[in-house]
Phi, psi and omega in degrees: 000315180300312182297325175297313176303317176294327180292317178298319181292323176298325180292318175301312179300314176303314180296316175305315183290322181289331178280339189314311180301323177284330176296323178283334183290334186262010175306310180296329177293313181294321176295325181294314182295316180299319186284323184293316181300314177297317180287350177261006170098009177274148174289167180294324183293315180297317181298315184290326181297323174309312184283332181285327187249326182273315172053054175208112191299310183296316182292325180294316181295318177295318180296315178303313181297314179297320175298318181295325180274005177074029179290154182291160181297320179297321179293322180293310182299314183298316183296317180299322179293318181294313180300322183270000188296335181294337178295332176295321176297319180297315181300314174302319181295323182264005184301312183298330184279337187245351189295333180263005181274158178302152183307318183297328177287314184296316180294310181298310182289328177296324174293320180282354191283085175268177173306318187293318179292320176302321181299335178271001189253014183283340181298138182294340176271001182300136177065014185283339180215177184295325181291327177290326175295313176296326172301312179295325180292321181289325179292306183290324179295320178291327177291325177297318179291320180294318182296316181291327177293316180294324179298316180298324177291319176295324177297316179297316179299320186290335180279333187247344186244165180292175184303115183278352186293344181267001181274000178079020181294342181288350172299332180302329179298308180296315184298320177297317181289329168305309179296333177282319193275323184305317185291344184265359178278085188241349181225161180300312179305318179291323177298317181295319178303311184291320180292317180296315181301312185293319180294313182294325182293328177289313178301314178297327179288319181299321182267008175053047181279128180293144186053027180303318184294316182291321180295318179298315179299319183292318179294323178294318179297319176295321176295316175293325175297320181294322181292323179296317179295322180294318179293324177293328182277353180279000000 
């Protein structure tokens, strides 16, 4: 029993260590959110609750900005839905791996399923046994703690330092996603998907097209799918 508990603890530690580079990579992003929330008039408690319950960098930043501007509840909810919609795809992708697991594992890992945890879930054996479940718990749990810690630092910085939004900390968002995407570009369809999505997102942004980012992602995925079908038909 003791050796099994040690093995499970080792799995948690291994997951935490594997997630550590990504946990550190979002430090500027967390600080940016914490300071932004304070500078937009939220209390430190409200700002921390965002990270504790929403636990999504992009949607937290957008929600804070919309609330500060007095946007309607419908606008806030719709924006949050669009930004977070990729998590629905993550869930569908991992459904076969988790559907037979106990509810507490599915709910817990579902809450912790960020872009970063999903990037560590590509192995075909992921979530296949208890040790791998604890590995995922260590990875996702450590990232959750790190995100809340970085938010707390941002809250303190936002209260004592000048506006941090002008320091370019938001580049951490792009840098993190680049680090997640690049290692997975291993086939032509994926490359086409990434290039088309990236190119169109820039074009749509220049012309201020509403839902441009979502449209670019959808067109990119369709392009990659078309290339895959063409190659299969040859």
